C-alpha positions as CSV (number, residue, x, y, z in Angstrom):
1,M,79.6,-78.9,-135.3
2,K,78.8,-82.3,-134.1
3,G,82.2,-82.5,-132.4
4,L,81.5,-79.2,-130.7
5,F,78.3,-80.5,-129.1
6,K,80.1,-83.6,-128.0
7,F,82.8,-81.5,-126.4
8,L,80.3,-79.3,-124.6
9,G,78.5,-82.4,-123.3
10,L,81.7,-83.8,-122.0
11,A,82.5,-80.5,-120.3
12,V,79.1,-80.2,-118.6
13,G,79.4,-83.8,-117.4
14,A,82.8,-83.2,-116.0
15,L,81.6,-80.0,-114.2
16,V,78.6,-81.9,-112.5
17,L,81.0,-84.6,-111.5
18,L,83.4,-82.0,-110.0
19,L,80.4,-80.4,-108.1
20,V,79.4,-83.8,-106.6
21,V,83.0,-84.5,-105.5
22,A,83.2,-81.0,-103.9
23,A,79.9,-81.4,-102.2
24,I,80.9,-84.9,-100.7
25,W,84.2,-83.3,-99.6
26,L,82.4,-80.3,-97.9
27,F,80.0,-82.5,-96.3
28,F,82.6,-84.5,-94.4
29,I,85.0,-81.6,-93.5
30,F,82.8,-78.4,-93.3
31,D,80.7,-77.7,-90.2
32,P,78.6,-74.4,-90.5
33,N,78.0,-74.5,-86.7
34,D,81.6,-73.4,-86.3
35,F,80.6,-70.0,-87.7
36,K,77.7,-69.3,-85.2
37,Q,79.8,-67.0,-83.1
38,T,81.3,-65.2,-86.1
39,L,77.8,-64.7,-87.5
40,S,76.6,-63.3,-84.1
41,D,79.6,-60.9,-83.9
42,Q,78.9,-59.6,-87.4
43,V,75.2,-59.0,-86.4
44,A,76.2,-57.2,-83.3
45,E,78.7,-55.0,-85.1
46,Q,76.2,-54.0,-87.8
47,T,73.1,-53.6,-85.6
48,G,74.1,-53.5,-81.9
49,R,71.8,-56.4,-81.3
50,Q,72.5,-59.9,-80.1
51,L,71.8,-62.8,-82.4
52,T,71.5,-66.1,-80.6
53,I,71.4,-69.3,-82.5
54,D,70.4,-72.2,-80.0
55,G,69.8,-74.8,-82.6
56,D,72.1,-76.4,-85.1
57,I,72.7,-75.3,-88.6
58,G,72.4,-78.1,-91.2
59,L,73.7,-78.2,-94.7
60,S,72.9,-80.7,-97.5
61,F,74.5,-80.5,-101.0
62,F,73.0,-82.9,-103.4
63,P,70.6,-83.0,-105.2
64,W,69.6,-80.0,-103.1
65,L,71.9,-77.2,-101.7
66,A,69.8,-76.8,-98.5
67,V,70.2,-74.9,-95.3
68,E,68.3,-75.9,-92.2
69,L,68.2,-73.7,-89.1
70,G,67.1,-74.6,-85.6
71,P,65.8,-72.2,-82.9
72,A,67.3,-68.7,-83.2
73,K,66.4,-65.2,-82.0
74,L,67.4,-61.5,-82.4
75,S,67.3,-59.2,-79.4
76,N,65.0,-56.2,-79.1
77,A,66.0,-52.6,-79.5
78,Q,67.2,-50.8,-76.5
79,G,64.3,-49.5,-74.3
80,F,61.7,-52.0,-75.6
81,G,62.0,-54.8,-73.1
82,D,63.6,-58.2,-72.9
83,E,61.3,-59.9,-75.4
84,P,63.2,-60.9,-78.5
85,F,62.5,-58.7,-81.6
86,V,62.2,-61.8,-83.7
87,A,62.6,-65.5,-82.9
88,I,62.0,-68.8,-84.9
89,D,61.7,-72.4,-84.0
90,G,63.2,-73.5,-87.3
91,A,63.5,-72.8,-91.0
92,R,64.6,-74.6,-94.1
93,M,65.3,-73.6,-97.8
94,G,66.9,-75.7,-100.5
95,V,68.0,-75.0,-104.1
96,R,68.5,-77.7,-106.8
97,L,72.2,-77.6,-108.0
98,V,72.0,-78.9,-111.6
99,P,69.4,-76.2,-112.8
100,L,71.7,-73.5,-111.5
101,L,74.1,-74.4,-114.3
102,R,71.3,-73.2,-116.7
103,R,70.7,-70.1,-114.6
104,N,67.5,-71.5,-113.4
105,I,66.7,-71.4,-109.7
106,E,64.6,-74.2,-108.4
107,L,63.9,-74.0,-104.7
108,D,62.5,-76.8,-102.6
109,Q,59.6,-75.9,-100.3
110,V,60.5,-72.9,-98.2
111,R,59.6,-73.7,-94.5
112,L,59.4,-71.3,-91.5
113,D,58.3,-72.7,-88.1
114,G,57.3,-70.9,-85.0
115,L,57.9,-67.2,-86.1
116,R,57.7,-64.8,-83.2
117,L,57.8,-61.1,-84.3
118,N,57.3,-58.3,-81.8
119,L,56.7,-54.8,-83.3
120,A,56.4,-51.8,-81.0
121,V,56.0,-48.0,-81.0
122,N,56.7,-46.2,-77.8
123,E,55.0,-43.0,-76.4
124,R,57.4,-40.8,-78.4
125,G,56.6,-42.5,-81.8
126,V,60.0,-44.4,-81.9
127,T,59.7,-47.9,-83.3
128,N,61.9,-50.9,-82.4
129,W,62.9,-51.4,-86.0
130,D,64.1,-47.9,-86.6
131,D,67.7,-48.9,-85.8
132,L,67.6,-51.6,-88.4
133,S,66.7,-49.2,-91.3
134,T,69.6,-48.4,-93.7
135,E,69.6,-46.0,-96.6
136,D,70.7,-47.6,-99.8
137,T,73.1,-45.2,-101.3
138,A,74.6,-47.6,-104.0
139,P,74.1,-46.5,-107.6
140,A,71.5,-48.3,-109.5
141,A,72.8,-51.1,-111.7
142,A,72.5,-50.6,-115.3
143,D,69.8,-52.4,-117.2
144,S,72.2,-54.6,-119.2
145,G,69.8,-57.5,-119.5
146,E,72.3,-59.6,-117.4
147,S,71.9,-57.9,-114.0
148,A,69.7,-60.6,-112.6
149,G,71.6,-63.4,-114.0
150,I,68.5,-65.6,-113.6
151,D,66.4,-67.1,-116.4
152,S,63.7,-68.5,-114.2
153,L,62.6,-69.0,-110.6
154,Q,60.6,-71.9,-109.3
155,I,59.7,-72.7,-105.7
156,G,58.4,-75.9,-104.5
157,G,55.9,-74.2,-102.1
158,L,55.8,-72.0,-99.0
159,S,55.0,-73.3,-95.6
160,I,54.6,-70.9,-92.6
161,N,53.6,-72.7,-89.4
162,D,52.4,-71.4,-86.1
163,A,53.6,-67.8,-86.6
164,R,52.7,-65.0,-84.2
165,I,53.1,-61.2,-84.7
166,R,52.5,-58.7,-82.0
167,Y,52.0,-55.0,-82.7
168,V,51.8,-52.6,-79.8
169,D,51.6,-48.8,-80.5
170,K,51.5,-47.0,-77.1
171,Q,51.2,-43.6,-78.9
172,A,48.0,-44.6,-80.7
173,G,46.8,-47.0,-78.0
174,T,46.8,-49.9,-80.5
175,D,47.5,-53.5,-79.4
176,V,47.0,-56.3,-82.1
177,D,48.1,-59.8,-81.5
178,I,48.2,-62.0,-84.7
179,Q,48.3,-65.7,-83.5
180,D,48.4,-69.2,-85.1
181,F,49.2,-67.8,-88.5
182,D,49.5,-70.8,-91.0
183,L,50.1,-70.5,-94.7
184,K,50.7,-73.3,-97.3
185,T,51.0,-72.9,-101.0
186,G,51.4,-75.2,-103.9
187,E,54.3,-75.0,-106.4
188,I,55.3,-71.4,-107.3
189,A,56.3,-71.0,-110.9
190,P,56.2,-68.1,-113.4
191,G,52.9,-67.8,-115.2
192,E,51.5,-70.8,-113.3
193,P,48.5,-70.6,-110.9
194,I,49.3,-71.0,-107.2
195,D,46.9,-72.7,-104.8
196,F,47.1,-71.5,-101.3
197,E,45.3,-71.8,-98.0
198,S,45.8,-69.7,-94.8
199,A,44.5,-69.4,-91.3
200,V,45.1,-66.8,-88.7
201,V,43.7,-65.5,-85.4
202,A,43.8,-61.7,-84.8
203,V,43.1,-60.4,-81.3
204,L,42.3,-56.7,-80.6
205,E,43.5,-56.5,-77.0
206,S,41.8,-53.1,-76.3
207,S,38.3,-54.4,-77.3
208,G,38.6,-58.0,-76.3
209,V,37.5,-59.1,-79.8
210,S,39.2,-61.8,-81.7
211,A,38.9,-62.8,-85.4
212,N,39.4,-66.3,-86.6
213,L,40.1,-66.1,-90.4
214,N,40.6,-68.8,-93.0
215,L,41.3,-67.8,-96.7
216,D,41.5,-70.3,-99.6
217,S,42.1,-69.4,-103.2
218,T,44.2,-69.7,-106.4
219,V,46.4,-66.8,-107.3
220,R,47.9,-66.1,-110.8
221,Y,50.6,-63.5,-111.5
222,S,52.7,-62.2,-114.4
223,G,56.4,-62.8,-114.7
224,D,57.1,-59.2,-113.8
225,Y,54.7,-59.4,-110.8
226,Q,52.6,-56.5,-112.2
227,Q,49.4,-58.5,-112.8
228,F,47.7,-60.5,-110.0
229,E,44.4,-62.5,-110.1
230,L,42.6,-64.4,-107.4
231,D,40.2,-67.1,-108.5
232,N,37.2,-68.0,-106.4
233,P,38.7,-66.9,-103.0
234,T,36.6,-67.9,-100.0
235,L,37.1,-66.0,-96.7
236,E,35.6,-67.3,-93.5
237,V,35.7,-65.2,-90.3
238,Q,34.6,-66.0,-86.9
239,L,34.4,-63.0,-84.6
240,S,34.4,-63.7,-80.8
241,G,34.0,-61.4,-77.9
242,K,32.0,-61.2,-74.7
243,D,30.4,-58.0,-76.0
244,L,29.3,-59.5,-79.3
245,P,25.7,-60.9,-79.6
246,G,25.8,-64.5,-78.5
247,G,29.6,-64.1,-78.1
248,E,30.2,-64.9,-81.8
249,I,29.5,-63.5,-85.1
250,P,30.2,-65.7,-88.2
251,I,31.1,-64.0,-91.5
252,K,31.5,-65.7,-95.0
253,V,32.8,-64.0,-98.0
254,E,32.9,-65.5,-101.5
255,L,34.3,-63.8,-104.6
256,K,34.2,-65.0,-108.1
257,R,37.3,-63.1,-109.2
258,F,39.7,-60.3,-108.2
259,A,42.3,-58.9,-110.6
260,A,44.7,-56.1,-110.3
261,D,47.2,-54.7,-112.9
262,L,49.8,-52.6,-111.1
263,D,51.3,-51.4,-114.3
264,K,48.0,-50.1,-115.8
265,E,46.8,-49.2,-112.2
266,T,43.5,-51.0,-112.7
267,M,41.4,-53.5,-110.5
268,D,38.3,-55.6,-111.1
269,L,36.3,-57.2,-108.3
270,E,33.6,-59.5,-109.6
271,A,30.6,-61.0,-107.8
272,L,31.4,-60.5,-104.2
273,K,29.0,-62.1,-101.8
274,A,29.2,-61.6,-98.0
275,E,26.9,-63.3,-95.5
276,T,26.5,-62.6,-91.7
277,L,23.7,-62.6,-89.2
278,G,21.1,-63.3,-91.8
279,L,22.3,-60.5,-94.1
280,T,23.5,-61.1,-97.7
281,F,25.7,-58.3,-99.2
282,N,26.5,-58.3,-102.9
283,A,29.1,-56.0,-104.7
284,A,31.0,-55.6,-107.9
285,L,33.7,-53.0,-108.4
286,T,36.2,-51.7,-111.0
287,G,38.9,-49.3,-110.4
288,T,41.5,-47.1,-112.3
289,A,44.6,-45.2,-111.2
290,I,44.6,-47.3,-108.0
291,M,48.2,-46.6,-107.2
292,S,47.9,-42.7,-107.7
293,T,44.5,-41.2,-107.7
294,P,42.1,-44.0,-107.2
295,N,38.8,-43.9,-109.1
296,I,36.6,-46.9,-108.1
297,T,33.1,-47.4,-109.4
298,G,30.6,-50.2,-109.0
299,E,27.4,-51.3,-107.5
300,F,26.2,-53.1,-104.3
301,S,23.0,-54.5,-102.9
302,L,21.6,-55.8,-99.6
303,D,19.1,-58.7,-100.0
304,E,15.8,-58.4,-98.3
305,F,16.1,-59.1,-94.6
306,S,14.0,-58.5,-91.5
307,P,15.2,-55.8,-89.2
308,R,13.3,-57.3,-86.2
309,S,15.1,-60.6,-86.8
310,L,18.4,-58.9,-87.2
311,M,18.1,-57.2,-83.9
312,E,17.2,-60.5,-82.2
313,R,20.3,-62.1,-83.7
314,M,22.4,-59.2,-82.4
315,G,21.0,-59.7,-78.9
316,M,19.1,-56.4,-79.1
317,E,15.5,-56.0,-77.9
318,A,13.3,-55.0,-80.9
319,P,11.4,-51.8,-80.2
320,V,7.6,-52.0,-79.2
321,T,5.8,-50.2,-82.0
322,A,2.2,-49.1,-82.5
323,D,2.1,-51.5,-85.5
324,D,3.5,-54.9,-85.1
325,A,3.7,-55.3,-88.9
326,V,6.6,-52.9,-89.2
327,L,10.3,-53.6,-89.3
328,K,9.6,-56.9,-91.0
329,K,11.4,-56.3,-94.3
330,A,14.1,-54.0,-95.6
331,S,16.5,-54.0,-98.6
332,A,19.0,-51.6,-100.3
333,K,21.0,-51.0,-103.4
334,A,23.2,-48.3,-104.9
335,T,26.1,-47.6,-107.2
336,L,29.4,-46.4,-105.7
337,A,31.8,-43.8,-106.8
338,L,35.0,-43.7,-104.7
339,T,38.0,-41.5,-105.1
340,D,41.0,-40.8,-103.0
341,N,39.0,-38.0,-101.2
342,S,35.4,-38.8,-101.7
343,A,32.8,-41.6,-101.5
344,M,29.3,-41.1,-103.0
345,F,26.4,-43.4,-103.3
346,N,24.3,-42.8,-106.3
347,D,21.1,-44.4,-107.6
348,L,20.5,-45.2,-103.9
349,E,17.3,-47.2,-103.1
350,F,16.5,-48.2,-99.7
351,V,13.2,-50.0,-98.9
352,L,11.7,-50.4,-95.4
353,D,8.3,-52.1,-95.2
354,D,6.1,-50.1,-97.5
355,T,8.4,-47.0,-97.7
356,K,11.0,-46.3,-100.4
357,L,13.9,-43.9,-100.0
358,A,15.8,-43.0,-103.2
359,G,18.4,-40.5,-104.3
360,K,22.1,-40.0,-103.7
361,A,24.3,-39.3,-100.6
362,G,27.9,-39.6,-99.5
363,I,31.0,-37.7,-98.5
364,S,32.3,-35.3,-101.0
365,N,35.5,-34.5,-99.2
366,L,36.8,-37.2,-96.9
367,E,39.4,-34.9,-95.3
368,K,36.8,-32.5,-94.3
369,Q,34.0,-35.1,-93.8
370,S,31.7,-33.0,-96.0
371,I,28.3,-34.8,-96.3
372,R,26.2,-34.2,-99.4
373,F,22.8,-35.7,-100.2
374,D,19.7,-35.4,-102.3
375,L,17.2,-37.8,-101.0
376,G,13.4,-38.4,-101.3
377,V,10.9,-40.7,-99.6
378,D,7.6,-41.6,-101.3
379,A,5.4,-42.1,-98.4
380,I,5.8,-43.1,-94.7
381,D,3.6,-43.4,-91.7
382,A,5.9,-42.5,-88.8
383,D,3.3,-43.2,-86.2
384,R,3.4,-46.9,-87.0
385,Y,7.0,-46.9,-85.8
386,L,6.4,-45.0,-82.5
387,P,5.5,-46.8,-79.3
388,P,1.8,-47.4,-78.8
389,V,-0.1,-44.6,-77.0
390,V,-0.6,-45.4,-73.4
391,E,-3.4,-43.5,-71.6
392,G,-1.9,-41.1,-69.2
393,A,1.7,-41.2,-70.6
394,E,1.3,-37.7,-72.1
395,E,0.4,-36.2,-68.7
396,Q,3.3,-38.0,-67.1
397,A,5.6,-36.6,-69.7
398,V,4.8,-33.0,-69.0
399,G,7.1,-31.6,-66.4
400,G,9.3,-34.7,-66.5
401,D,13.0,-34.7,-65.6
402,D,14.1,-35.8,-69.1
403,D,16.0,-33.0,-70.6
404,A,18.0,-33.8,-73.7
405,E,21.2,-31.8,-74.3
406,I,21.9,-30.1,-77.6
407,P,24.8,-32.1,-79.3
408,V,27.0,-28.9,-79.5
409,E,30.3,-30.6,-80.4
410,A,28.9,-32.7,-83.1
411,L,27.0,-29.8,-84.7
412,R,30.1,-27.6,-84.6
413,E,32.0,-30.2,-86.7
414,L,29.1,-30.9,-89.0
415,D,29.7,-30.1,-92.7
416,A,26.5,-31.1,-94.6
417,E,24.4,-29.8,-97.4
418,G,21.5,-31.3,-99.2
419,T,17.7,-31.6,-99.7
420,F,15.3,-34.1,-98.2
421,R,11.8,-34.6,-99.6
422,I,8.9,-36.6,-98.4
423,G,5.9,-37.2,-100.7
424,S,3.5,-38.1,-97.9
425,L,4.2,-38.2,-94.2
426,K,1.9,-39.0,-91.2
427,V,3.3,-38.1,-87.7
428,S,1.6,-37.5,-84.5
429,G,-1.7,-38.1,-86.3
430,M,-1.1,-35.2,-88.8
431,A,-1.1,-35.9,-92.5
432,L,1.5,-33.8,-94.4
433,T,2.4,-33.8,-98.1
434,D,5.1,-32.4,-100.3
435,V,7.5,-31.9,-97.5
436,T,10.8,-30.3,-98.4
437,L,13.8,-29.8,-96.1
438,G,16.9,-28.0,-97.3
439,L,19.9,-28.4,-95.0
440,K,23.2,-26.4,-95.0
441,A,25.5,-26.9,-92.0
442,G,29.0,-25.5,-91.5
443,N,31.1,-23.6,-89.0
444,G,28.7,-24.5,-86.3
445,K,25.6,-23.2,-87.9
446,V,22.9,-25.5,-89.0
447,R,20.2,-24.0,-91.3
448,L,17.0,-25.7,-92.5
449,K,16.0,-23.7,-95.5
450,P,13.5,-24.2,-97.1
451,V,11.2,-25.8,-94.7
452,E,8.0,-26.3,-96.8
453,V,5.0,-28.5,-96.3
454,S,1.4,-28.8,-97.7
455,L,-1.1,-29.6,-95.0
456,Y,-4.8,-29.6,-94.8
457,Q,-5.5,-27.6,-98.0
458,G,-2.8,-25.0,-96.9
459,K,0.9,-24.5,-96.9
460,A,3.6,-23.8,-94.3
461,S,7.0,-22.4,-95.3
462,G,10.0,-20.8,-93.6
463,E,13.4,-21.6,-92.2
464,I,15.0,-22.8,-88.9
465,T,18.5,-21.9,-87.8
466,L,20.5,-23.4,-84.9
467,D,23.7,-21.7,-84.2
468,A,25.9,-24.2,-82.2
469,A,28.9,-21.9,-82.4
470,A,27.3,-19.5,-80.0
471,S,27.5,-20.1,-76.3
472,P,24.9,-21.1,-75.3
473,P,23.5,-22.2,-78.7
474,T,20.8,-20.1,-80.2
475,L,17.7,-21.0,-82.3
476,A,15.7,-18.9,-84.7
477,V,12.4,-20.0,-86.2
478,R,10.7,-18.1,-89.0
479,E,7.6,-19.6,-90.4
480,N,4.5,-18.6,-92.6
481,L,1.1,-20.4,-92.5
482,D,-1.3,-19.9,-95.3
483,G,-4.8,-21.3,-95.7
484,V,-4.6,-24.2,-93.3
485,Q,-7.9,-25.8,-92.3
486,L,-7.8,-25.9,-88.5
487,C,-10.7,-28.4,-88.3
488,M,-8.8,-31.1,-90.1
489,L,-5.5,-30.2,-88.3
490,S,-6.9,-30.4,-84.8
491,E,-8.9,-33.6,-85.6
492,D,-5.8,-35.4,-86.7
493,A,-3.3,-33.8,-84.2
494,I,-5.2,-34.2,-80.9
495,G,-8.3,-36.3,-81.9
496,R,-10.9,-33.5,-81.5
497,V,-11.8,-30.4,-83.2
498,L,-11.2,-27.2,-81.2
499,V,-11.4,-24.6,-84.0
500,S,-12.5,-24.7,-87.6
501,G,-11.7,-22.2,-90.3
502,S,-8.9,-21.3,-92.6
503,A,-5.8,-20.0,-90.8
504,S,-2.9,-17.9,-92.0
505,G,-0.2,-16.4,-89.9
506,K,3.5,-15.7,-89.1
507,V,5.8,-17.0,-86.5
508,A,9.2,-15.4,-85.5
509,L,10.6,-17.1,-82.4
510,D,14.1,-17.2,-80.9
511,A,15.6,-19.3,-78.1
512,R,18.9,-20.0,-76.4
513,G,20.2,-22.7,-74.2
514,A,22.2,-25.9,-74.0
515,T,19.3,-28.2,-73.5
516,V,15.8,-28.7,-75.0
517,N,14.1,-27.4,-71.8
518,A,16.4,-24.4,-71.6
519,M,15.5,-23.5,-75.2
520,R,11.8,-23.9,-74.5
521,N,12.0,-21.9,-71.2
522,S,13.9,-19.0,-73.0
523,L,11.5,-18.8,-76.0
524,S,11.0,-15.3,-77.1
525,G,9.5,-13.5,-80.1
526,N,6.1,-12.9,-81.6
527,L,3.4,-14.6,-83.7
528,G,0.2,-13.6,-85.2
529,F,-2.8,-15.6,-86.8
530,D,-5.9,-14.7,-88.6
531,V,-8.7,-17.3,-89.0
532,G,-11.4,-16.9,-91.7
533,E,-15.0,-17.9,-91.3
534,G,-15.2,-20.8,-88.9
535,A,-16.3,-21.9,-85.5
536,L,-15.2,-22.6,-81.9
537,E,-16.0,-26.3,-81.6
538,N,-17.2,-27.8,-78.3
539,I,-17.6,-24.2,-76.8
540,D,-20.9,-22.2,-77.1
541,L,-20.1,-18.6,-76.1
542,V,-23.8,-17.6,-76.5
543,Y,-24.7,-20.4,-74.1
544,A,-22.0,-19.2,-71.7
545,V,-23.6,-15.7,-71.7
546,R,-26.9,-17.2,-70.9
547,L,-25.5,-19.3,-68.1
548,T,-23.6,-16.3,-66.7
549,R,-26.8,-14.4,-66.6
550,S,-28.8,-17.2,-64.9
551,L,-26.1,-17.8,-62.3
552,Y,-25.8,-14.1,-61.6
553,R,-29.5,-13.8,-61.2
554,K,-29.7,-17.0,-59.1
555,Q,-31.9,-18.6,-61.7
556,M,-32.2,-22.2,-63.0
557,P,-29.4,-22.5,-65.6
558,P,-30.4,-23.3,-69.1
559,S,-29.7,-26.7,-70.6
560,P,-26.6,-26.7,-72.8
561,P,-27.2,-27.1,-76.5
562,R,-25.9,-30.1,-78.4
563,P,-23.6,-29.8,-80.0
564,Q,-21.9,-26.9,-78.5
565,R,-20.5,-24.7,-81.2
566,T,-19.8,-20.9,-81.7
567,P,-19.6,-19.8,-85.4
568,F,-17.6,-16.8,-86.0
569,E,-16.9,-14.5,-89.0
570,S,-13.3,-13.9,-88.2
571,L,-10.7,-14.6,-85.4
572,S,-7.4,-12.7,-85.0
573,V,-4.7,-12.7,-82.4
574,T,-1.1,-11.7,-82.0
575,A,1.2,-12.7,-79.1
576,T,4.6,-12.0,-77.7
577,A,6.8,-14.9,-76.3
578,V,8.8,-14.2,-73.2
579,D,10.6,-17.1,-71.3
580,G,8.4,-19.8,-72.9
581,V,5.1,-18.0,-72.3
582,L,3.0,-16.5,-75.0
583,K,1.2,-13.3,-73.9
584,S,-1.5,-11.6,-75.9
585,D,-3.8,-8.7,-75.3
586,D,-5.6,-8.4,-78.6
587,L,-7.7,-11.5,-79.2
588,K,-10.7,-10.5,-81.3
589,V,-13.6,-12.8,-82.4
590,F,-16.4,-11.4,-84.5
591,M,-19.7,-13.4,-84.4
592,P,-23.2,-12.9,-85.5
593,V,-24.4,-12.5,-81.9
594,L,-21.2,-11.5,-79.9
595,R,-18.0,-9.5,-80.2
596,V,-15.3,-11.1,-78.1
597,T,-12.1,-9.6,-77.0
598,G,-9.5,-11.1,-74.7
599,E,-6.1,-11.2,-73.2
600,G,-4.1,-13.8,-71.5
601,G,-1.3,-16.3,-72.1
602,V,-0.3,-19.7,-73.2
603,N,2.4,-21.5,-71.2
604,L,4.5,-23.6,-73.7
605,V,6.4,-25.2,-70.8
606,D,3.5,-26.9,-69.2
607,S,1.1,-26.7,-72.3
608,T,-1.7,-24.8,-70.6
609,L,-3.6,-21.6,-71.3
610,D,-5.4,-18.9,-69.3
611,Y,-7.4,-16.3,-71.1
612,Q,-9.7,-13.6,-69.8
613,M,-12.4,-12.8,-72.3
614,V,-15.1,-10.2,-72.5
615,A,-18.2,-11.0,-74.7
616,T,-20.4,-8.1,-75.7
617,V,-23.9,-9.0,-76.9
618,I,-24.7,-7.2,-80.2
619,K,-27.7,-9.1,-81.5
620,V,-30.5,-11.6,-80.4
621,P,-29.8,-15.2,-81.6
622,E,-32.0,-16.0,-84.6
623,D,-33.2,-19.3,-83.0
624,G,-35.7,-17.3,-80.9
625,T,-35.3,-19.7,-77.9
626,D,-34.5,-16.9,-75.5
627,P,-36.8,-13.9,-75.8
628,E,-35.2,-12.3,-72.7
629,F,-31.9,-12.3,-74.5
630,E,-32.6,-8.9,-76.1
631,E,-32.2,-7.1,-72.7
632,L,-28.5,-8.2,-72.8
633,I,-27.7,-6.3,-76.0
634,G,-24.9,-3.9,-75.3
635,T,-24.0,-5.9,-72.1
636,S,-20.4,-7.0,-71.7
637,I,-19.9,-10.3,-69.9
638,P,-16.4,-11.6,-68.6
639,M,-15.6,-15.3,-69.3
640,R,-12.4,-17.2,-68.6
641,I,-11.0,-20.0,-70.8
642,S,-8.3,-22.1,-69.1
643,G,-6.7,-25.6,-68.8
644,P,-4.6,-27.9,-70.9
645,L,-4.2,-26.8,-74.6
646,D,-5.8,-29.9,-75.9
647,D,-8.9,-29.7,-73.6
648,P,-9.5,-26.2,-72.4
649,K,-12.7,-25.3,-70.4
650,I,-14.7,-22.1,-70.6
651,A,-16.6,-20.7,-67.5
652,P,-18.4,-17.4,-66.7
653,D,-16.2,-15.0,-64.7
654,L,-18.8,-14.1,-62.0
655,S,-16.1,-12.2,-60.0
656,G,-15.3,-10.2,-63.0
657,L,-19.0,-9.4,-63.8
658,A,-19.6,-8.4,-60.1
659,K,-16.5,-6.2,-60.2
660,K,-17.7,-4.5,-63.4
661,E,-21.2,-3.9,-61.9
662,I,-19.7,-2.4,-58.7
663,D,-17.5,-0.1,-60.8
664,D,-20.6,0.9,-62.7
665,V,-22.4,1.8,-59.5
666,L,-19.5,3.6,-58.0
667,Q,-18.9,5.7,-61.1
668,S,-22.6,6.5,-61.5
669,D,-23.8,10.1,-61.5
670,D,-27.1,9.2,-59.9
671,P,-28.2,10.9,-56.7
672,V,-26.8,9.4,-53.4
673,E,-30.0,7.9,-52.4
674,E,-30.4,6.1,-55.8
675,V,-26.8,4.9,-55.5
676,K,-27.4,3.4,-52.1
677,E,-30.5,1.7,-53.3
678,K,-28.6,0.1,-56.3
679,A,-25.8,-1.0,-53.9
680,E,-28.4,-2.8,-51.7
681,E,-29.8,-4.5,-54.8
682,L,-26.2,-5.5,-55.9
683,K,-25.5,-6.8,-52.4
684,D,-28.5,-9.1,-52.5
685,K,-27.6,-10.2,-56.0
686,L,-24.0,-11.2,-54.9
687,K,-25.0,-12.8,-51.7
688,G,-24.5,-16.5,-51.9
689,L,-22.2,-16.2,-54.9
690,F,-19.0,-15.3,-53.0
691,G,-20.0,-15.9,-49.3
692,N,-21.8,-13.6,-46.9
């Protein structure tokens, strides 16, 4: 046995000596540059392209069998211009000879300098690498255990310097230029960690945005290349572009660990932290079946930040709000469930100032972009976020030219379903509670059902449907009101009380149009309201009757009472909407002293009303301040209420009263002489009221 080992040692020594002698011989008599043309001819025959080797081909044989190549280029496919498909400034690779005898491959550092690769897709979808593709029809080698013939592979490192890759897709309108790509690694050996650092500049030509990226990490991998792990990778990105805030946006990403097992199809992303523009984003993810039907779960959070400060850093002007204290702090967190066709955020919690939104939301079908959600807000004062009220702004807005279009195309594509709840909401001065909005949108039809809200000791419920598939779009509103205290509602909504009492009613309105104004102007349908015991505030109909009488008699008008108020036992009205105007002919107000009927309209386009009312005296006021009031019992006195909805004015309708008295005289059965006498009295009474 000892002799056998001695023999083998002599044999190996002789073989190494023979290789050294052969290498010296090849070094002096063999010139690889003599084969440039042969190599170019072979490439042309196989691909139809021209291989040009401008630099020298260098060989070394011991202790490294190394090949070094100078500048070279391969022509582009026909129809893709004169730019080379690929070009290099130089390349080098060497393999140590002696380890080859033990079926071990030890490569020196592999170096590639000045790579230029031009990838292109033309308008027809043809690429400039299609002609290089070949179909491998050779039978698969049997797994005999000797097919590779290699026991180990070791590389001294990889060095890519100043590479550039240009990708132009004319069919998709994409133009990406990857410049200044550098990559350097440490020694690459099976089972050993590999340190690497890389830098690249990516330019999106269409947007004018460039990204300068630097990535450093240590990578581990298994011998069969099925398991990979990155330790403490750090990515720094500098976005640049004239349209970016300040021209630049820095991004820094740190990660504790990323691991992937391609055999088991698992991944694990641990403690990701990204920072940009004062925002700090944190995430941790795990995944299964990542190569087939991915199922990724995890959690993420956004640390507290100031929305106002963020807008300033982004070069945006922060909105002017009624409350300067809002938009000062926000944060978010959620868990993520991601599959190959869905992305859902569960346990979602978003905080803005003093408001918290919680629930779940996401896309249940990525292919159809199906949005699903179940969200709730605890309390929000929306008025704090609106612009401050400027006196006169409301009047200027009425009749303005601003006419928002209905987003028809977006609504036709919308696929959404869910429920949104608000515990407490203040908007336009009104206080609402227990708000529930159910949304279902699909095939161009958007339905809010239910629409429920508790307000001012009462409730409102119903549904709203917008059909964007129709041309023009149509709107249907169906609402019920039950027991709403109008005193509290008007006080909060417009800052003054117009009517008090408990209101109930129904609304059924329809509209059509491509803009908000068109919808409002086409409003049609009907509505009706009943108000229980209450009062007309800031209006005294009894005083209006007294004023009418005094004016008609040319007497000193009485002093108005303070406050002006008309209590009533009940009020009811129904109305029909036509082209944005509500018309009614059955207003009824029952009061202890008067019975009031009326007809008229409310113009929703310019927010005004005009009502003709008739007040019939049925009883003397109990205050006893007007002993002559009794003579008016049974008398019907016309009045008119008109003006803006938030500040209507009531005035006696003297012309109506005169017309009524004239009609009474003309329809009288009295003898002619008495009629003439009454006519003369009426003439004197009207003289001075409407001219001579």
